[in-house]
BAFI-3210 file (N, C-alpha, C; in Angstrom, 3 decimals, decimal comma, padded with zeros to 6 digits):
// residues 229
n [1|2|3|4|5|6|7|8|9|10|11|12|13|14|15|16|17|18|19|20|21|22|23|24|25|26|27|28|29|30|31|32|33|34|35|36|37|38|39|40|41|42|43|44|45|46|47|48|49|50|51|52|53|54|55|56|57|58|59|60|61|62|63|64|65|66|67|68|69|70|71|72|73|74|75|76|77|78|79|80|81|82|83|84|85|86|87|88|89|90|91|92|93|94|95|96|97|98|99|100|101|102|103|104|105|106|107|108|109|110|111|112|113|114|115|116|117|118|119|120|121|122|123|124|125|126|127|128|129|130|131|132|133|134|135|136|137|138|139|140|141|142|143|144|145|146|147|148|149|150|151|152|153|154|155|156|157|158|159|160|161|162|163|164|165|166|167|168|169|170|171|172|173|174|175|176|177|178|179|180|181|182|183|184|185|186|187|188|189|190|191|192|193|194|195|196|197|198|199|200|201|202|203|204|205|206|207|208|209|210|211|212|213|214|215|216|217|218|219|220|221|222|223|224|225|226|227|228|229]
n.u [000,854|000,552|002,144|001,222|002,612|003,878|002,851|005,080|007,083|006,190|006,365|009,141|010,000|008,909|010,348|012,975|012,679|012,111|014,532|016,275|015,170|015,618|018,309|018,798|017,246|018,315|020,698|019,878|018,684|020,837|022,246|022,476|023,277|022,414|019,714|019,251|019,863|017,868|015,636|016,240|016,242|013,528|012,394|013,547|012,275|009,710|009,900|010,311|007,858|006,177|007,058|006,141|003,370|002,898|003,442|005,557|005,540|004,977|003,969|003,889|005,800|009,112|010,954|010,058|011,174|012,959|011,572|010,932|010,222|012,343|015,074|017,028|020,125|021,383|023,453|024,148|024,252|021,603|020,711|021,771|024,335|024,431|023,865|021,066|017,960|015,687|012,530|011,278|009,577|010,808|009,277|009,763|012,140|014,682|016,469|016,459|014,433|011,413|009,035|006,385|006,921|007,787|007,251|004,367|004,328|003,224|002,521|001,958|000,149|000,626|003,242|006,243|008,175|011,036|014,154|015,220|016,555|019,142|019,170|017,600|014,117|013,443|012,359|013,706|015,847|014,367|012,162|008,590|007,256|009,026|010,294|011,616|013,258|014,398|016,587|019,338|021,787|021,530|019,602|020,587|023,295|024,800|027,642|028,865|028,109|028,296|028,373|028,642|030,531|028,731|026,414|026,603|026,982|029,334|029,113|028,788|026,380|024,204|021,920|019,095|016,897|013,678|012,072|008,937|008,584|009,764|012,478|015,804|017,575|020,552|022,455|022,122|018,987|018,437|020,445|020,060|019,808|018,204|015,611|016,915|019,611|022,597|024,062|026,017|028,016|028,482|027,206|024,980|022,065|020,939|021,462|024,613|025,433|025,146|024,166|025,718|025,124|026,639|026,365|027,899|029,263|031,437|033,635|034,647|033,898|035,894|037,674|036,234|035,382|034,059|032,083|031,295|029,844|027,226|026,000|023,899|022,215|021,163|019,520|020,199|017,833|015,553|015,452|015,405|015,834|018,045|019,778|023,189|025,385]
n.v [-001,231|002,227|004,876|008,072|011,458|012,625|015,286|016,511|015,875|017,303|019,936|020,077|019,921|022,321|024,187|023,725|024,473|027,176|028,062|027,646|029,408|031,815|031,958|032,017|034,095|036,692|036,543|036,594|039,075|040,674|040,965|043,262|043,644|041,448|041,693|044,012|043,091|041,151|042,811|044,389|042,415|041,721|044,125|044,355|042,227|043,247|045,491|044,133|042,851|045,110|045,850|043,666|043,931|046,391|047,227|049,152|049,662|051,645|052,418|054,889|056,366|057,014|056,759|054,955|052,676|053,657|054,185|052,173|050,178|050,333|049,620|051,417|052,477|055,130|057,834|060,703|064,234|064,787|062,405|062,205|061,587|058,862|055,427|054,796|053,656|053,442|052,801|053,208|054,481|055,926|058,206|060,639|060,295|061,179|060,050|060,352|060,115|061,689|062,873|061,992|059,779|057,747|054,588|053,787|053,046|049,892|049,186|051,487|053,949|056,677|057,015|056,898|054,534|055,049|055,771|058,182|060,603|062,347|065,712|068,583|069,013|066,403|063,595|063,572|062,004|061,842|063,354|063,461|061,808|059,830|056,411|055,359|053,109|052,397|053,905|052,515|052,986|054,615|053,185|050,504|050,722|050,369|050,805|050,654|049,862|047,577|046,687|043,862|043,156|042,078|043,367|045,895|048,353|049,474|051,934|054,100|053,647|052,355|050,509|048,466|047,435|046,218|044,323|043,835|041,144|040,543|040,289|041,023|044,101|045,979|048,912|052,493|053,556|055,916|056,154|054,283|053,206|051,634|049,213|046,962|047,470|049,401|051,301|053,227|052,351|049,951|047,618|045,005|045,144|043,223|040,925|039,323|037,296|035,995|038,644|040,370|041,950|043,612|044,303|046,180|046,613|048,179|050,818|050,167|047,651|046,098|045,514|044,213|041,712|038,354|038,526|041,060|041,652|041,041|039,261|039,759|038,047|038,341|036,591|036,026|036,409|035,089|036,834|036,281|037,050|036,615|035,757|035,009|034,787]
n.w [000,004|-000,899|000,716|002,030|002,016|005,120|007,369|008,490|006,654|004,416|005,372|005,716|003,052|002,042|003,546|002,630|-000,075|000,334|001,447|-000,728|-002,562|-001,215|-001,431|-004,243|-005,422|-004,629|-006,040|-008,699|-008,781|-008,353|-010,642|-012,730|-015,384|-016,831|-016,371|-017,837|-020,398|-020,804|-020,860|-023,147|-025,171|-025,117|-026,053|-028,574|-029,825|-029,763|-031,430|-033,817|-034,000|-034,466|-036,954|-038,450|-038,344|-039,403|-042,292|-044,230|-046,938|-049,822|-052,863|-054,018|-052,785|-052,882|-050,914|-049,041|-047,784|-045,951|-043,729|-042,039|-039,107|-036,310|-033,975|-031,913|-030,508|-028,474|-027,333|-025,468|-024,600|-023,899|-022,918|-020,525|-020,973|-021,068|-022,053|-024,024|-025,489|-028,330|-029,857|-033,005|-035,947|-038,669|-040,093|-041,190|-042,378|-041,492|-039,876|-037,183|-034,186|-034,059|-031,700|-032,457|-033,936|-032,435|-030,871|-028,924|-025,487|-024,659|-022,125|-020,800|-021,872|-021,856|-022,150|-024,221|-026,173|-025,467|-023,962|-024,009|-026,261|-027,874|-028,920|-030,380|-030,015|-029,562|-027,466|-024,298|-021,815|-018,666|-019,398|-019,064|-020,816|-021,446|-021,207|-018,421|-017,720|-020,115|-020,527|-020,230|-019,216|-017,029|-015,555|-015,312|-015,166|-017,521|-019,383|-021,822|-025,231|-027,767|-031,253|-033,302|-036,372|-038,209|-037,652|-038,686|-041,339|-042,004|-040,882|-038,003|-036,866|-034,441|-034,822|-035,522|-037,960|-039,176|-041,757|-043,551|-043,247|-040,928|-041,019|-040,056|-040,559|-041,219|-040,186|-040,868|-041,775|-043,223|-044,965|-046,875|-050,211|-051,651|-051,068|-049,952|-049,979|-049,747|-051,753|-051,651|-050,042|-051,071|-050,025|-049,060|-047,012|-045,440|-042,737|-042,771|-041,209|-037,816|-035,757|-033,142|-030,112|-027,541|-024,140|-021,592|-018,277|-017,874|-019,010|-021,512|-023,765|-024,766|-022,824|-020,932|-018,542|-018,341|-016,394|-016,573|-018,754|-021,182|-023,933|-026,657|-029,215|-032,613|-035,004|-038,480|-041,219|-039,701|-037,526|-034,880|-031,521|-028,800|-025,706|-025,504|-023,818]
ca.u [000,006|001,379|002,013|001,173|003,610|003,440|002,866|006,466|007,832|005,773|006,951|010,540|010,195|008,644|011,452|014,100|012,420|012,265|015,984|016,881|014,686|016,307|019,704|018,887|016,610|019,255|021,710|019,242|018,445|022,112|022,913|021,780|023,650|021,540|018,374|019,214|019,853|016,522|014,718|016,576|015,748|012,088|012,041|013,905|011,152|008,521|010,168|010,050|006,389|005,602|007,349|005,313|001,982|002,813|004,250|005,727|005,609|004,112|004,440|003,983|006,845|010,383|011,741|009,280|012,001|013,687|010,612|010,635|010,389|013,705|015,489|018,243|020,813|021,819|024,074|024,481|024,003|020,209|020,442|022,683|025,576|024,337|023,270|019,577|017,528|014,409|011,841|010,535|009,441|011,297|008,425|010,334|013,349|015,810|017,409|016,256|013,042|010,556|008,091|005,245|007,374|008,199|006,170|003,705|004,609|001,984|002,230|001,543|-000,138|001,080|004,689|006,786|009,270|012,397|014,814|015,760|017,304|019,774|018,862|016,458|012,835|013,228|012,080|014,975|015,815|013,752|010,874|007,482|006,832|010,095|010,222|012,849|014,164|015,053|017,912|019,973|022,975|021,106|018,869|021,337|024,713|025,442|028,574|029,284|027,296|029,046|027,758|029,612|030,620|027,559|025,306|026,862|027,289|030,503|028,822|028,795|024,994|023,860|020,483|018,613|015,511|013,015|011,182|007,583|008,644|010,474|013,919|016,621|018,348|021,562|022,827|021,195|018,034|018,422|021,493|019,693|019,555|017,344|015,022|017,818|020,966|023,143|025,065|027,124|029,089|028,444|026,860|023,604|021,755|020,520|022,558|025,353|025,598|024,576|024,495|025,905|025,107|027,173|026,202|028,959|029,200|032,698|033,659|034,959|033,639|037,074|038,394|035,270|035,472|032,779|031,091|031,017|029,188|026,224|025,877|022,589|022,356|020,008|019,810|019,806|016,590|014,428|015,448|015,221|016,765|018,229|020,991|024,064|026,274]
ca.v [-000,026|003,422|005,783|009,503|012,219|013,131|016,755|016,890|015,805|018,438|021,149|020,028|020,274|023,745|024,921|023,603|025,356|028,569|028,362|027,752|030,645|032,946|031,987|032,278|035,349|037,773|036,447|037,054|040,508|041,383|040,983|044,269|043,540|040,430|042,296|044,947|042,307|040,594|043,901|044,745|041,365|041,842|045,270|044,014|041,405|044,101|046,249|043,208|042,696|046,305|045,790|042,654|044,359|047,686|047,251|050,556|049,765|052,605|052,553|056,331|057,010|056,432|056,583|054,191|051,711|054,363|054,474|050,920|050,159|050,013|049,620|052,205|052,920|056,514|058,350|062,080|065,142|064,739|061,150|062,280|060,947|057,422|054,671|054,700|053,143|053,929|052,048|054,213|054,364|057,253|058,606|061,843|059,839|062,003|059,220|060,618|059,922|062,760|062,272|061,347|058,578|056,749|053,664|053,978|051,998|049,160|049,047|052,781|054,665|058,038|057,026|056,412|053,547|055,640|056,172|059,513|060,768|063,619|066,600|069,531|068,574|064,983|063,246|063,361|061,342|062,714|063,837|062,668|060,793|058,798|055,216|055,520|051,929|052,228|054,497|051,393|053,477|055,105|052,174|049,284|051,035|049,912|051,874|050,535|048,992|047,343|045,888|043,141|043,596|041,634|044,277|047,193|048,478|050,361|053,222|054,023|053,464|051,212|050,407|047,318|047,621|044,999|044,492|043,347|039,702|040,429|040,062|042,151|044,895|046,706|050,235|053,607|053,545|057,130|056,019|053,262|053,668|050,585|048,539|045,995|047,753|050,728|051,285|054,160|051,590|048,681|046,515|044,652|045,510|042,098|040,407|038,246|036,237|036,385|039,949|040,308|043,228|043,359|045,296|046,057|047,482|048,962|051,859|049,627|046,235|045,371|045,084|043,619|040,294|037,636|038,937|042,488|041,852|040,052|039,415|039,435|037,672|038,447|035,679|036,474|035,919|034,984|037,960|035,781|037,687|035,847|035,995|033,885|034,653]
ca.w [000,017|-001,054|001,833|001,712|002,765|006,414|007,487|008,776|005,387|003,560|005,968|005,454|001,637|001,879|004,133|001,722|-001,240|000,780|001,599|-002,082|-003,134|-000,564|-001,943|-005,663|-005,838|-004,586|-007,112|-009,908|-008,680|-008,251|-011,967|-013,531|-016,846|-017,433|-016,409|-018,976|-021,641|-020,957|-021,265|-024,528|-026,059|-025,183|-026,864|-029,946|-030,321|-029,943|-032,674|-034,920|-034,062|-035,077|-038,404|-039,059|-038,427|-040,009|-043,487|-044,680|-048,399|-050,444|-054,240|-054,379|-051,976|-053,251|-049,687|-048,068|-047,047|-044,866|-042,672|-041,352|-037,632|-035,893|-032,590|-032,075|-029,328|-028,554|-026,132|-025,661|-023,501|-023,528|-022,247|-019,336|-021,421|-020,794|-023,153|-024,035|-026,819|-028,799|-030,918|-033,755|-037,425|-039,101|-041,222|-041,792|-043,062|-041,085|-039,112|-035,751|-033,817|-033,550|-030,699|-033,061|-034,670|-031,438|-030,498|-027,628|-024,522|-024,450|-020,667|-020,288|-023,104|-021,739|-022,373|-025,464|-025,979|-025,552|-022,733|-024,265|-027,503|-027,872|-030,017|-030,220|-030,511|-029,268|-026,084|-023,611|-020,528|-017,645|-019,840|-018,563|-021,798|-021,650|-020,385|-017,671|-017,743|-021,438|-020,353|-019,514|-018,542|-015,717|-014,787|-015,069|-015,190|-018,733|-019,728|-023,226|-026,059|-029,001|-032,311|-034,110|-037,788|-038,949|-037,337|-039,235|-042,780|-042,156|-040,186|-036,537|-036,418|-033,600|-035,121|-036,264|-038,453|-039,582|-042,877|-043,337|-042,930|-039,662|-041,261|-039,566|-041,516|-040,449|-040,637|-040,792|-042,886|-044,007|-045,964|-047,847|-051,614|-052,185|-049,896|-049,316|-050,399|-049,597|-052,838|-051,372|-049,404|-051,770|-049,123|-048,837|-045,649|-044,640|-041,932|-043,414|-040,202|-036,523|-035,220|-031,682|-029,437|-026,225|-023,107|-020,603|-017,102|-017,820|-020,018|-022,825|-023,788|-025,150|-021,597|-020,021|-018,220|-018,605|-015,403|-016,790|-020,055|-021,666|-025,403|-027,264|-030,610|-033,497|-036,080|-039,823|-041,763|-038,755|-036,623|-033,515|-030,591|-027,570|-024,966|-025,699|-022,676]
c.u [000,920|001,089|001,997|002,305|003,021|003,532|004,302|007,289|007,484|006,353|008,427|010,857|009,978|009,791|012,645|013,891|012,556|013,722|016,632|016,434|015,360|017,710|019,742|018,319|017,590|020,264|021,131|019,111|019,739|022,870|022,213|022,103|022,679|020,100|018,214|019,098|018,487|015,505|014,955|016,063|014,207|011,671|012,479|012,781|009,903|008,686|009,901|008,580|005,754|005,851|006,479|003,896|001,786|003,748|004,309|005,734|004,552|004,656|004,583|005,099|008,169|011,285|011,058|010,093|012,835|012,832|010,190|010,867|011,794|013,921|016,862|018,796|021,337|022,481|024,511|024,110|022,556|019,771|021,295|023,988|025,605|023,621|021,774|019,216|016,081|013,844|010,980|010,513|009,714|010,503|008,923|011,657|014,582|016,867|017,278|014,773|012,339|009,562|006,964|005,619|007,734|007,005|005,629|004,034|003,280|001,571|001,757|001,368|000,300|002,557|005,088|007,944|010,625|012,857|015,376|016,592|017,848|019,424|017,636|015,178|012,548|012,899|013,421|014,764|015,284|012,419|009,755|007,052|007,872|009,815|011,571|013,814|014,860|016,368|018,719|021,294|022,646|020,428|019,711|022,838|025,438|026,339|029,079|028,367|028,001|028,225|028,847|029,530|029,335|026,345|025,436|027,071|028,433|030,250|028,906|027,377|024,856|022,348|020,200|017,152|014,950|012,116|009,840|007,489|009,368|011,957|014,716|017,466|019,327|021,842|021,758|020,282|018,085|019,518|021,207|019,390|018,583|016,750|015,976|019,261|021,339|024,317|026,193|028,281|029,161|028,191|025,350|023,306|021,185|021,703|023,272|025,557|024,989|025,094|024,627|025,978|025,582|026,965|027,213|028,855|030,540|032,712|033,983|034,746|034,906|037,887|037,507|035,498|034,115|031,692|030,628|030,287|028,189|026,046|024,493|022,836|021,034|020,359|019,365|018,544|015,429|014,335|015,293|016,302|016,822|019,584|021,873|025,130|026,074]
c.v [001,250|004,377|007,236|010,212|012,668|014,665|017,241|016,874|016,966|019,733|021,215|020,436|021,768|024,593|024,902|024,482|026,823|028,998|028,533|029,040|031,862|033,092|032,545|033,635|036,518|037,737|036,916|038,557|041,278|041,431|041,952|044,185|042,565|040,966|043,226|044,170|041,675|041,605|044,258|043,694|041,457|043,015|045,094|043,202|042,232|044,989|045,405|042,995|043,856|046,262|044,762|043,091|045,707|047,815|048,676|050,753|050,741|052,885|054,002|057,059|056,316|056,161|055,716|053,271|052,346|054,590|053,251|051,086|049,693|050,171|050,288|052,648|054,377|056,929|059,797|062,921|065,042|063,380|061,025|061,605|059,495|056,724|054,518|054,087|053,499|052,999|053,056|053,825|055,750|057,771|059,882|061,558|060,717|061,221|059,406|060,548|061,150|062,106|061,500|060,035|057,438|055,838|053,995|052,781|051,225|048,951|050,376|053,735|056,144|058,186|056,494|055,441|054,177|055,967|057,554|059,519|062,199|064,423|067,461|068,910|067,098|064,781|062,883|062,576|062,288|063,317|062,921|061,597|059,713|057,587|055,079|054,342|051,701|053,059|053,510|051,816|053,930|053,994|050,971|049,486|050,423|051,056|051,805|049,562|048,843|046,455|045,141|043,571|043,225|042,556|045,638|047,166|049,443|051,741|053,004|053,800|052,181|051,022|049,135|047,592|046,285|045,278|043,858|041,855|039,462|040,142|041,258|042,789|045,775|048,070|051,278|053,664|054,785|057,087|054,987|053,878|052,693|049,878|047,570|046,216|049,182|050,818|052,294|053,498|050,144|047,481|046,303|044,864|044,374|041,540|039,275|037,051|036,753|037,748|039,821|041,703|042,960|044,562|045,099|047,029|048,218|049,878|051,370|048,134|045,429|044,907|044,403|042,135|039,626|038,071|040,371|042,721|040,721|040,318|038,908|039,106|037,892|037,586|036,283|035,782|035,891|036,192|037,566|036,379|036,840|036,130|034,754|033,748|035,845]
c.w [000,004|000,113|001,364|002,492|004,119|006,432|007,708|007,517|004,473|004,067|005,637|003,999|001,419|002,401|003,195|000,473|-000,874|000,904|000,228|-002,760|-002,537|-001,056|-003,385|-006,060|-005,703|-005,665|-008,433|-009,918|-008,708|-009,587|-012,902|-015,015|-017,508|-017,442|-017,568|-020,302|-021,870|-021,422|-022,756|-025,530|-026,215|-026,126|-028,336|-030,591|-030,582|-031,181|-033,905|-035,107|-034,776|-036,579|-039,149|-039,263|-039,114|-041,180|-044,017|-046,197|-048,934|-051,839|-054,686|-053,666|-052,241|-052,027|-048,653|-047,218|-045,955|-043,640|-041,898|-039,836|-037,285|-034,386|-032,614|-030,720|-029,561|-027,245|-026,377|-024,450|-022,960|-022,982|-020,996|-019,648|-021,054|-021,925|-022,967|-025,364|-027,067|-029,848|-031,694|-035,262|-037,951|-040,299|-041,887|-042,541|-042,769|-040,343|-037,613|-035,378|-033,281|-032,646|-031,318|-033,748|-033,719|-031,036|-029,106|-026,734|-024,282|-023,025|-020,044|-021,459|-023,016|-021,990|-023,729|-025,182|-026,346|-024,185|-022,860|-025,566|-027,557|-029,126|-029,772|-030,773|-030,209|-027,801|-025,400|-022,322|-019,476|-018,078|-019,324|-019,534|-022,038|-020,770|-019,708|-017,810|-019,057|-021,509|-019,557|-018,852|-017,160|-014,906|-014,410|-015,074|-016,354|-019,263|-021,171|-023,949|-027,384|-029,936|-033,052|-035,565|-038,561|-038,701|-038,064|-040,737|-042,984|-041,526|-038,713|-035,963|-035,586|-033,689|-035,922|-036,694|-038,878|-040,779|-042,579|-043,028|-041,581|-039,815|-040,780|-040,617|-040,719|-041,026|-040,515|-042,005|-043,769|-045,124|-047,002|-049,224|-052,332|-050,966|-049,191|-049,715|-050,098|-050,543|-052,547|-050,673|-049,980|-050,873|-049,081|-047,347|-044,812|-043,858|-042,643|-042,480|-038,884|-036,084|-033,691|-031,082|-027,998|-025,294|-022,009|-019,476|-016,896|-019,027|-021,433|-022,828|-024,172|-023,976|-020,583|-019,773|-018,466|-017,621|-015,667|-018,123|-020,320|-023,157|-025,837|-028,725|-031,360|-034,718|-037,434|-040,282|-040,772|-037,816|-035,152|-032,627|-029,301|-026,977|-025,191|-024,619|-021,753]
res [x|x|x|x|x|x|x|x|x|x|x|x|x|x|x|x|x|x|x|x|x|x|x|x|x|x|x|x|x|x|x|x|x|x|x|x|x|x|x|x|x|x|x|x|x|x|x|x|x|x|x|x|x|x|x|x|x|x|x|x|x|x|x|x|x|x|x|x|x|x|x|x|x|x|x|x|x|x|x|x|x|x|x|x|x|x|x|x|x|x|x|x|x|x|x|x|x|x|x|x|x|x|x|x|x|x|x|x|x|x|x|x|x|x|x|x|x|x|x|x|x|x|x|x|x|x|x|x|x|x|x|x|x|x|x|x|x|x|x|x|x|x|x|x|x|x|x|x|x|x|x|x|x|x|x|x|x|x|x|x|x|x|x|x|x|x|x|x|x|x|x|x|x|x|x|x|x|x|x|x|x|x|x|x|x|x|x|x|x|x|x|x|x|x|x|x|x|x|x|x|x|x|x|x|x|x|x|x|x|x|x|x|x|x|x|x|x|x|x|x|x|x|x|x|x|x|x|x|x]
***
Protein backbone atom coordinates (compact mmCIF):
# COMPACT_ATOMS: atom_id res chain seq x y z
CA UNK A 1 0.00 0.00 0.00
CA UNK A 2 1.37 3.42 -1.04
CA UNK A 3 2.00 5.79 1.85
CA UNK A 4 1.18 9.51 1.72
CA UNK A 5 3.61 12.23 2.77
CA UNK A 6 3.44 13.14 6.43
CA UNK A 7 2.88 16.75 7.47
CA UNK A 8 6.45 16.88 8.79
CA UNK A 9 7.84 15.80 5.41
CA UNK A 10 5.78 18.44 3.58
CA UNK A 11 6.94 21.15 5.96
CA UNK A 12 10.56 20.03 5.44
CA UNK A 13 10.20 20.28 1.63
CA UNK A 14 8.63 23.74 1.89
CA UNK A 15 11.47 24.91 4.14
CA UNK A 16 14.11 23.60 1.71
CA UNK A 17 12.40 25.34 -1.24
CA UNK A 18 12.26 28.56 0.79
CA UNK A 19 15.97 28.36 1.60
CA UNK A 20 16.88 27.76 -2.07
CA UNK A 21 14.68 30.65 -3.15
CA UNK A 22 16.28 32.93 -0.57
CA UNK A 23 19.70 32.02 -1.94
CA UNK A 24 18.87 32.27 -5.67
CA UNK A 25 16.62 35.34 -5.84
CA UNK A 26 19.25 37.81 -4.55
CA UNK A 27 21.71 36.42 -7.12
CA UNK A 28 19.24 37.03 -9.92
CA UNK A 29 18.45 40.51 -8.68
CA UNK A 30 22.12 41.40 -8.25
CA UNK A 31 22.90 40.98 -11.95
CA UNK A 32 21.78 44.27 -13.54
CA UNK A 33 23.63 43.54 -16.82
CA UNK A 34 21.54 40.44 -17.42
CA UNK A 35 18.38 42.29 -16.40
CA UNK A 36 19.20 44.95 -18.97
CA UNK A 37 19.85 42.31 -21.63
CA UNK A 38 16.52 40.57 -20.95
CA UNK A 39 14.73 43.89 -21.29
CA UNK A 40 16.57 44.75 -24.53
CA UNK A 41 15.74 41.35 -26.04
CA UNK A 42 12.07 41.87 -25.18
CA UNK A 43 12.05 45.27 -26.87
CA UNK A 44 13.91 44.02 -29.95
CA UNK A 45 11.17 41.41 -30.35
CA UNK A 46 8.53 44.11 -29.94
CA UNK A 47 10.16 46.25 -32.66
CA UNK A 48 10.07 43.20 -34.93
CA UNK A 49 6.39 42.69 -34.08
CA UNK A 50 5.60 46.29 -35.08
CA UNK A 51 7.37 45.77 -38.41
CA UNK A 52 5.32 42.64 -39.05
CA UNK A 53 1.97 44.33 -38.43
CA UNK A 54 2.81 47.70 -40.00
CA UNK A 55 4.27 47.24 -43.49
CA UNK A 56 5.71 50.56 -44.68
CA UNK A 57 5.59 49.76 -48.40
CA UNK A 58 4.11 52.62 -50.44
CA UNK A 59 4.45 52.54 -54.24
CA UNK A 60 3.97 56.32 -54.39
CA UNK A 61 6.85 57.01 -51.98
CA UNK A 62 10.39 56.42 -53.26
CA UNK A 63 11.76 56.58 -49.69
CA UNK A 64 9.27 54.20 -48.07
CA UNK A 65 11.98 51.72 -47.05
CA UNK A 66 13.69 54.37 -44.90
CA UNK A 67 10.61 54.48 -42.67
CA UNK A 68 10.64 50.93 -41.34
CA UNK A 69 10.38 50.16 -37.64
CA UNK A 70 13.72 50.01 -35.90
CA UNK A 71 15.49 49.62 -32.58
CA UNK A 72 18.25 52.20 -32.06
CA UNK A 73 20.82 52.94 -29.32
CA UNK A 74 21.84 56.53 -28.55
CA UNK A 75 24.09 58.34 -26.12
CA UNK A 76 24.49 62.09 -25.64
CA UNK A 77 23.99 65.13 -23.47
CA UNK A 78 20.21 64.74 -23.50
CA UNK A 79 20.43 61.14 -22.25
CA UNK A 80 22.67 62.28 -19.35
CA UNK A 81 25.58 60.95 -21.43
CA UNK A 82 24.33 57.43 -20.78
CA UNK A 83 23.28 54.66 -23.16
CA UNK A 84 19.61 54.70 -24.04
CA UNK A 85 17.52 53.15 -26.79
CA UNK A 86 14.39 53.94 -28.79
CA UNK A 87 11.85 52.06 -30.92
CA UNK A 88 10.53 54.19 -33.77
CA UNK A 89 9.46 54.38 -37.41
CA UNK A 90 11.30 57.25 -39.11
CA UNK A 91 8.42 58.61 -41.22
CA UNK A 92 10.34 61.85 -41.79
CA UNK A 93 13.37 59.84 -43.06
CA UNK A 94 15.80 62.02 -41.10
CA UNK A 95 17.41 59.24 -39.10
CA UNK A 96 16.26 60.60 -35.74
CA UNK A 97 13.04 59.90 -33.80
CA UNK A 98 10.57 62.75 -33.57
CA UNK A 99 8.09 62.28 -30.70
CA UNK A 100 5.24 61.34 -33.06
CA UNK A 101 7.38 58.59 -34.66
CA UNK A 102 8.19 56.74 -31.43
CA UNK A 103 6.18 53.66 -30.49
CA UNK A 104 3.72 53.97 -27.63
CA UNK A 105 4.59 51.98 -24.53
CA UNK A 106 1.98 49.15 -24.46
CA UNK A 107 2.22 49.05 -20.67
CA UNK A 108 1.53 52.79 -20.28
CA UNK A 109 -0.14 54.70 -23.10
CA UNK A 110 1.08 58.03 -21.72
CA UNK A 111 4.69 57.04 -22.37
CA UNK A 112 6.79 56.41 -25.46
CA UNK A 113 9.26 53.56 -26.00
CA UNK A 114 12.38 55.64 -25.55
CA UNK A 115 14.79 56.18 -22.72
CA UNK A 116 15.75 59.51 -24.28
CA UNK A 117 17.32 60.77 -27.50
CA UNK A 118 19.78 63.63 -27.87
CA UNK A 119 18.88 66.61 -30.03
CA UNK A 120 16.46 69.51 -30.21
CA UNK A 121 12.82 68.57 -30.50
CA UNK A 122 13.25 64.99 -29.26
CA UNK A 123 12.09 63.25 -26.08
CA UNK A 124 14.95 63.36 -23.61
CA UNK A 125 15.80 61.33 -20.53
CA UNK A 126 13.76 62.73 -17.64
CA UNK A 127 10.86 63.83 -19.85
CA UNK A 128 7.47 62.67 -18.55
CA UNK A 129 6.84 60.81 -21.82
CA UNK A 130 10.09 58.81 -21.65
CA UNK A 131 10.23 55.21 -20.40
CA UNK A 132 12.86 55.53 -17.68
CA UNK A 133 14.16 51.94 -17.73
CA UNK A 134 15.06 52.25 -21.42
CA UNK A 135 17.92 54.49 -20.37
CA UNK A 136 19.97 51.40 -19.53
CA UNK A 137 22.98 53.47 -18.55
CA UNK A 138 21.10 55.10 -15.71
CA UNK A 139 18.86 52.17 -14.80
CA UNK A 140 21.34 49.29 -15.09
CA UNK A 141 24.73 51.04 -15.17
CA UNK A 142 25.47 49.90 -18.74
CA UNK A 143 28.56 51.88 -19.73
CA UNK A 144 29.28 50.53 -23.22
CA UNK A 145 27.30 48.99 -26.07
CA UNK A 146 29.03 47.36 -29.03
CA UNK A 147 27.77 45.89 -32.31
CA UNK A 148 29.61 43.12 -34.12
CA UNK A 149 30.60 43.59 -37.78
CA UNK A 150 27.55 41.64 -38.94
CA UNK A 151 25.31 44.29 -37.34
CA UNK A 152 26.87 47.20 -39.23
CA UNK A 153 27.28 48.47 -42.77
CA UNK A 154 30.49 50.38 -42.16
CA UNK A 155 28.82 53.21 -40.21
CA UNK A 156 28.77 54.01 -36.53
CA UNK A 157 25.01 53.47 -36.41
CA UNK A 158 23.86 51.21 -33.60
CA UNK A 159 20.49 50.41 -35.12
CA UNK A 160 18.61 47.33 -36.27
CA UNK A 161 15.50 47.62 -38.46
CA UNK A 162 13.03 44.98 -39.60
CA UNK A 163 11.19 44.48 -42.89
CA UNK A 164 7.57 43.36 -43.33
CA UNK A 165 8.63 39.72 -42.90
CA UNK A 166 10.48 40.42 -39.66
CA UNK A 167 13.91 40.06 -41.26
CA UNK A 168 16.62 42.15 -39.54
CA UNK A 169 18.38 44.90 -41.50
CA UNK A 170 21.57 46.68 -40.47
CA UNK A 171 22.84 50.24 -40.64
CA UNK A 172 21.19 53.65 -40.79
CA UNK A 173 18.02 53.54 -42.89
CA UNK A 174 18.44 57.14 -44.01
CA UNK A 175 21.52 56.01 -45.96
CA UNK A 176 19.71 53.24 -47.85
CA UNK A 177 19.54 53.65 -51.61
CA UNK A 178 17.35 50.60 -52.17
CA UNK A 179 15.03 48.53 -49.91
CA UNK A 180 17.81 45.98 -49.33
CA UNK A 181 20.99 47.74 -50.39
CA UNK A 182 23.15 50.73 -49.58
CA UNK A 183 25.06 51.29 -52.82
CA UNK A 184 27.11 54.17 -51.36
CA UNK A 185 29.09 51.59 -49.42
CA UNK A 186 28.45 48.67 -51.80
CA UNK A 187 26.86 46.51 -49.12
CA UNK A 188 23.59 44.65 -48.82
CA UNK A 189 21.76 45.53 -45.64
CA UNK A 190 20.51 42.08 -44.65
CA UNK A 191 22.56 40.40 -41.92
CA UNK A 192 25.35 38.25 -43.41
CA UNK A 193 25.60 36.25 -40.19
CA UNK A 194 24.57 36.38 -36.54
CA UNK A 195 24.51 39.95 -35.21
CA UNK A 196 25.90 40.30 -31.68
CA UNK A 197 25.12 43.24 -29.41
CA UNK A 198 27.18 43.36 -26.21
CA UNK A 199 26.19 45.30 -23.10
CA UNK A 200 28.98 46.05 -20.62
CA UNK A 201 29.22 47.49 -17.12
CA UNK A 202 32.69 48.95 -17.81
CA UNK A 203 33.65 51.86 -20.04
CA UNK A 204 34.96 49.63 -22.83
CA UNK A 205 33.64 46.22 -23.81
CA UNK A 206 37.10 45.39 -25.16
CA UNK A 207 38.39 45.09 -21.60
CA UNK A 208 35.26 43.63 -19.99
CA UNK A 209 35.47 40.30 -18.22
CA UNK A 210 32.78 37.64 -18.59
CA UNK A 211 31.09 38.95 -15.42
CA UNK A 212 31.01 42.49 -16.80
CA UNK A 213 29.19 41.83 -20.07
CA UNK A 214 26.24 40.05 -21.66
CA UNK A 215 25.87 39.40 -25.38
CA UNK A 216 22.59 39.44 -27.27
CA UNK A 217 22.35 37.67 -30.62
CA UNK A 218 20.00 38.44 -33.51
CA UNK A 219 19.80 35.68 -36.08
CA UNK A 220 19.81 36.47 -39.82
CA UNK A 221 16.58 35.91 -41.76
CA UNK A 222 14.42 34.98 -38.75
CA UNK A 223 15.46 37.96 -36.63
CA UNK A 224 15.22 35.79 -33.52
CA UNK A 225 16.77 37.68 -30.57
CA UNK A 226 18.24 35.83 -27.60
CA UNK A 227 21.00 35.99 -24.98
CA UNK A 228 24.07 33.87 -25.70
CA UNK A 229 26.26 34.66 -22.67
